[in-house]
C-alpha positions in Angstrom: -28.2 -29.5 3.4 -26.3 -26.3 3.5 -23.9 -26.0 0.3 -20.3 -25.1 0.7 -19.0 -21.5 0.8 -16.3 -21.2 -1.3 -14.9 -17.5 0.2 -12.6 -16.0 -2.8 -10.6 -12.7 -2.0 -7.8 -11.5 -0.5 -6.6 -14.0 2.4 -3.4 -14.8 3.5 -1.9 -18.4 3.3 -3.0 -21.0 5.8 -1.1 -19.9 9.1 0.1 -16.4 8.0 -0.9 -13.4 9.5 -3.5 -10.9 7.4 -2.0 -8.2 5.3 -4.1 -5.4 4.8 -7.8 -4.9 5.7 -9.2 -7.1 2.9 -7.3 -10.2 4.4 -8.4 -9.3 8.0 -11.8 -9.0 7.5 -12.1 -12.2 5.0 -9.8 -14.3 7.8 -12.3 -13.1 10.7 -15.1 -14.2 8.2 -13.6 -17.5 7.5 -12.7 -18.2 11.0 -16.4 -17.0 12.2 -18.3 -19.3 9.8 -16.4 -22.3 10.6 -17.4 -21.5 14.4 -21.0 -21.5 13.5 -20.5 -25.3 12.0 -20.6 -24.0 8.1 -18.7 -26.0 5.8 -16.1 -22.8 4.3 -13.1 -23.2 1.8 -10.8 -20.5 1.2 -10.2 -19.3 -2.5 -7.1 -16.8 -2.2 -6.5 -14.4 -4.8 -3.2 -14.4 -6.1 -0.3 -12.1 -4.2 2.6 -12.0 -6.8 5.7 -10.1 -6.2 8.1 -8.5 -8.7 8.1 -5.7 -11.0 5.4 -5.2 -12.9 5.6 -7.7 -15.7 6.1 -10.5 -13.3 3.0 -9.0 -11.2 0.7 -9.1 -14.3 1.6 -12.8 -15.3 1.4 -13.9 -11.8 -2.3 -12.4 -12.0 -3.1 -13.9 -15.0 -2.1 -17.7 -14.0 -3.3 -17.4 -10.6 -7.2 -16.1 -11.9 -6.6 -19.0 -14.3 -6.0 -21.3 -11.7 -9.0 -20.4 -9.7 -10.8 -20.6 -12.9 -9.9 -24.2 -12.9 -10.5 -24.7 -9.1 -14.1 -24.0 -9.7 -13.9 -26.9 -12.1 -12.7 -29.4 -9.9 -14.8 -28.7 -6.2 -18.4 -29.7 -5.7 -20.8 -26.5 -6.7 -22.0 -24.5 -3.6 -21.9 -20.5 -3.0 -19.1 -19.0 -4.6 -18.8 -15.5 -2.2 -16.3 -13.0 -4.0 -15.0 -10.3 -1.9 -14.3 -8.0 -5.2 -11.5 -5.8 -5.5 -13.0 -4.2 -8.6 -10.9 -1.6 -10.2 -8.5 -3.5 -12.6 -9.8 -6.8 -11.2 -13.2 -6.4 -12.6 -13.0 -8.4 -15.6 -11.3 -11.4 -14.1 -14.0 -11.3 -11.3 -16.8 -11.4 -14.2 -15.1 -14.5 -15.6 -15.3 -16.1 -12.3 -18.7 -15.1 -11.8 -20.1 -16.3 -15.4 -18.0 -19.8 -14.8 -19.1 -20.7 -11.8 -22.8 -19.5 -12.6 -22.3 -22.0 -15.8 -20.8 -25.0 -13.8 -24.4 -24.4 -10.9 -22.5 -22.8 -8.5 -24.8 -19.9 -6.6 -23.0 -16.7 -6.7 -22.5 -13.5 -4.3 -20.5 -10.4 -5.1 -19.6 -8.6 -1.7 -18.4 -5.0 -2.5 -15.9 -4.4 0.2 -14.1 -1.0 1.0 -14.8 2.7 0.2 -13.5 3.2 -3.6 -16.5 1.9 -5.4 -18.1 5.0 -6.3 -14.9 7.0 -7.2 -13.5 4.3 -9.9 -16.9 4.0 -11.1 -17.2 7.7 -11.6 -13.9 8.0 -13.2 -12.7 5.1 -14.8 -15.0 5.6 -18.0 -17.8 4.3 -20.2 -16.1 0.4 -20.5 -15.3 0.3 -17.0 -18.9 1.2 -15.7 -20.7 -1.4 -18.3 -18.1 -4.1 -17.0 -19.0 -3.1 -13.6 -22.8 -3.4 -14.2 -22.3 -6.9 -15.8 -20.4 -7.9 -12.4 -23.2 -6.9 -10.5 -26.2 -8.1 -12.5 -24.1 -11.6 -12.8 -24.2 -12.1 -9.0 -27.4 -13.7 -7.8 -26.6 -11.7 -4.6 -24.6 -8.3 -4.0 -23.4 -7.5 -0.8 -21.9 -4.2 0.5 -20.1 -3.5 3.3 -21.5 0.0 4.0 -25.0 1.5 4.2 -23.9 4.6 1.8 -23.7 1.9 -1.3 -27.2 0.6 -0.9 -29.2 3.2 -3.3 -26.3 3.4 -5.8 -26.9 -0.6 -5.6 -30.4 -0.6 -6.0 -30.1 1.7 -8.9 -28.0 -0.4 -10.8 -29.3 -3.7 -10.3 -32.9 -2.9 -9.1 -32.6 -5.0 -6.2 -31.7 -4.3 -2.7 -28.1 -5.3 -1.5 -27.7 -7.1 1.3 -25.6 -4.8 4.4 -22.6 -7.1 5.4 -20.1 -5.0 7.7 -17.0 -6.0 9.2 -17.6 -7.8 12.2 -15.3 -8.2 15.5 -15.1 -11.5 17.5 -16.9 -10.9 20.8 -15.6 -13.5 23.2 -12.0 -11.6 23.3 -13.6 -8.7 24.5 -12.8 -7.8 27.9 -16.0 -5.9 30.2 -15.5 -2.0 30.4 -18.1 0.0 32.4 -16.0 2.6 33.7 -13.7 5.0 32.7 -10.0 4.3 33.0 -8.0 6.0 35.5 -6.6 9.1 34.5 -7.0 12.6 35.0 -6.4 13.5 31.7 -8.0 11.6 28.3 -6.0 9.3 26.4 -6.5 9.4 22.6 -5.6 6.6 20.2 -5.2 5.6 16.9 -4.7 2.3 15.4 -4.0 1.5 11.9 -1.4 2.6 8.9 0.1 5.6 9.9 0.3 8.1 7.0 -0.7 11.4 6.5 -4.3 10.6 4.3 -4.8 8.9 7.8 -5.2 12.2 9.4 -2.1 11.8 12.0 -0.8 15.0 11.8 -4.3 16.3 12.4 -4.3 14.0 15.8 -1.1 15.3 16.8 -2.4 18.9 16.4 -5.5 18.2 18.3 -3.4 16.8 21.1 -1.1 19.9 21.0 -4.5 22.0 21.3 -6.1 20.4 24.2 -2.6 20.8 26.3 -2.7 24.2 25.7 -6.3 24.5 27.1 -5.7 22.1 30.1 -3.6 19.4 31.0 -1.6 17.7 28.5 -3.4 14.5 26.9 -1.6 11.2 25.9 -1.7 10.3 22.7 -1.2 6.5 21.7 0.0 5.5 18.1 -0.2 1.9 16.7 0.5 0.9 13.4 3.6 0.6 11.1 4.9 4.2 10.7 8.0 5.1 7.7 10.7 6.2 9.9 11.0 9.5 8.4 7.7 10.5 8.5 7.7 9.7 12.4 11.0 11.6 12.8 9.3 14.4 11.1 6.3 14.4 13.3 8.0 14.2 16.5 10.2 17.3 15.4 6.9 19.4 14.1 4.9 18.3 17.5 7.6 18.2 20.3 5.3 19.1 22.9 2.8 16.2 22.4 2.9 13.3 24.6 3.1 11.1 22.0 4.0 7.1 22.4 4.5 5.5 18.7 3.9 2.0 19.5 4.2 0.2 16.1 2.6 -3.0 15.5 1.0 -5.0 17.7 -0.8 -8.5 17.8 -4.9 -8.2 17.6 -4.6 -8.8 21.7 -2.4 -6.2 22.5 -4.4 -3.5 20.1 -7.5 -4.6 22.5 -5.6 -4.2 25.7 -4.7 -0.7 24.5 -8.2 0.4 23.6 -9.6 -0.8 26.7 -7.3 1.7 28.1 -7.8 4.5 26.2 -10.5 6.9 25.9 -11.1 8.5 22.2 -10.5 6.7 18.9 -9.3 9.8 16.6 -10.0 9.1 13.0 -9.9 12.1 11.0 -9.0 10.0 7.7 -9.1 11.7 4.6 -8.2 8.5 2.6 -10.3 8.2 -0.6 -10.7 4.6 -0.5 -11.8 4.5 3.2 -14.6 1.7 3.8 -15.6 0.4 7.5 -12.4 0.3 9.3 -11.5 -2.9 11.4 -9.9 -0.7 14.0 -12.9 1.5 14.4 -15.3 -1.5 15.1 -12.6 -2.5 17.4 -12.9 0.4 19.2 -16.2 1.0 19.7 -16.2 -2.6 21.0 -13.6 -1.8 24.0 -15.5 1.3 25.0 -13.8 4.0 23.1 -15.6 7.1 22.1 -14.9 7.9 17.9 -14.3 10.6 16.6 -14.3 10.6 12.9 -14.2 12.0 10.0 -17.8 12.2 7.4 -15.6 9.7 5.0 -16.0 6.3 4.0 -18.7 4.3 6.0 -17.7 6.1 9.4 -21.4 8.1 9.7 -23.3 5.0 9.3 -20.9 2.8 11.6 -21.0 5.5 14.5 -24.2 6.9 14.0 -24.7 8.8 17.6 -22.4 6.9 19.6 -19.4 9.3 18.9 -18.9 12.6 16.8 -18.5 12.6 12.9 -16.8 15.6 11.6 -16.7 17.3 8.4 -14.0 15.7 5.9 -11.9 18.9 5.8 -11.9 19.6 9.9 -8.6 20.3 11.3 -7.0 19.6 14.5 -8.7 22.6 16.3 -12.2 20.9 15.5 -11.0 17.5 17.2 -9.6 19.2 19.9 -13.0 21.3 20.8 -15.2 18.0 20.3 -12.7 16.1 23.0 -12.9 19.2 25.3 -16.8 19.3 25.3 -17.6 15.7 25.8 -14.4 15.6 28.3 -15.7 18.9 30.4 -19.5 18.1 30.4 -19.2 14.4 31.9 -20.5 12.9 28.6 -17.7 10.7 28.1 -19.3 7.5 30.4 -22.6 7.4 28.3 -21.2 7.6 24.9 -18.7 5.2 25.6 -21.0 2.7 26.7 -23.2 3.7 24.0 -20.1 2.9 21.5 -19.9 -0.4 23.1 -23.8 -1.2 22.8 -23.6 -0.3 19.1 -21.0 -2.4 18.5 -21.8 -5.6 20.0 -25.5 -5.0 18.7 -24.4 -4.7 15.1 -20.8 -5.7 14.2 -20.4 -8.8 16.8 -19.6 -11.4 14.8 -22.0 -14.1 16.0 -24.7 -11.3 15.0 -23.3 -10.9 11.8 -22.5 -14.1 10.7 -26.0 -15.2 11.8 -27.6 -12.8 9.7 -25.2 -14.1 6.7 -26.0 -17.5 7.1 -29.5 -16.7 6.8 -28.8 -15.1 3.4 -26.9 -17.9 2.0 -30.2 -20.5 3.2 -32.3 -17.9 1.4 -30.0 -17.9 -1.5 -29.9 -21.8 -1.4 -33.8 -21.7 -1.4 -34.4 -19.8 -4.3 -31.4 -21.6 -6.4 
C-alpha cells in the first residue's frame, strides 16, 4: 500500500491563490498527485508577517508546530521543498526528526539560488547544507544544471523533478495567430532584474527595422517603474495587462508569438511562465540563466546573460523573416508536453516514491 505523501514547504492556505513561484509549483504538484489517486497532505511552511522580530518568532513557532505535527500523524513520505539559506537548520531538524519517527524523506531543491548560497555563505552553512542532503533518503532537483553538484556532495545522482503544467486546460494551437507583425509577451513579476527594459528595447528596435511589434506585459508592476518605462519607450506598442487569472494567461499566450525572458535574476530557476508559454506554442527567447537552457534546449533561443535588446531583436527578426516561427512553435509545444506535462512528470514522481518505499 502506498504511503501518504506529506508535501512540506511554501503552500498557500486552502482556498487561497498561491503567492510566488514556490507556492504555485507546490499547489500544482499537490493537485496532480491527488488527481492520480495518491494520498497527499499539505504541511505548509509558516508565513509570518510584521517586523523582523515578529517574523522571527512566527518562524520559530511555525517550525515547532511542523515538528509536533510529525509526531501526530502516521509516518509516510516527508517531501520537503527546501528553501535552504536561512531555513537550512529548521529543514535539517525536520528531516532528522522525520527519520527517527520512521518517515521516508525527500529533499527537493527548487529555484536557482542553491549554488550561489553554497558558495557565498561560508563553511558553517556549507556543512549544514551537506548534512541536509545526506540526511534525506532521496534528493530531487528542479534543474539539470544541479545534477553534477548534488552527485559530488552525496555520491548519488538526484532525481530530476522539473516544474510542470496541467495539459488538460491547454487549447490546441497548430498555426500562427493572425496578424501581420509578431506579438512579444512576458509573464511574471515585472522588474528590471527580469529584463523588462531589455524586452522594451528589443521591441523599439524591431519597430525601427520593420513594422511595429506588439508587446504584452502580464504581471504585477510598481506604478513608478511602469511610468518610467512608458516614458523611456514612448514609441513601443506595449499593453500593461497586470495580474491575470491562470486561464487568462494561457489565453494570452495562445495569441502571442514569442515569449521574451531576458532574466538576470540571480535566483532564477525553472520558470512556471516559461513552461506555460512553451506549452501554448510561444517560441521562447531567454537568457542563459537559471535552468532556461536545459528547459528550452533546441525549442527556442538561448542568449548570453548580458545580451541586450539588440540581440533579442535580432533573434526575433531572424526567426520571423526566415519563416522558422511555426517549426519552433510546434517544437516548443511538443517539448513542453513531453517533458513538463503534469501527467508525465507526476507519473515519474509516483514511480520514484514507489522505489523509495520498496528500498525503505
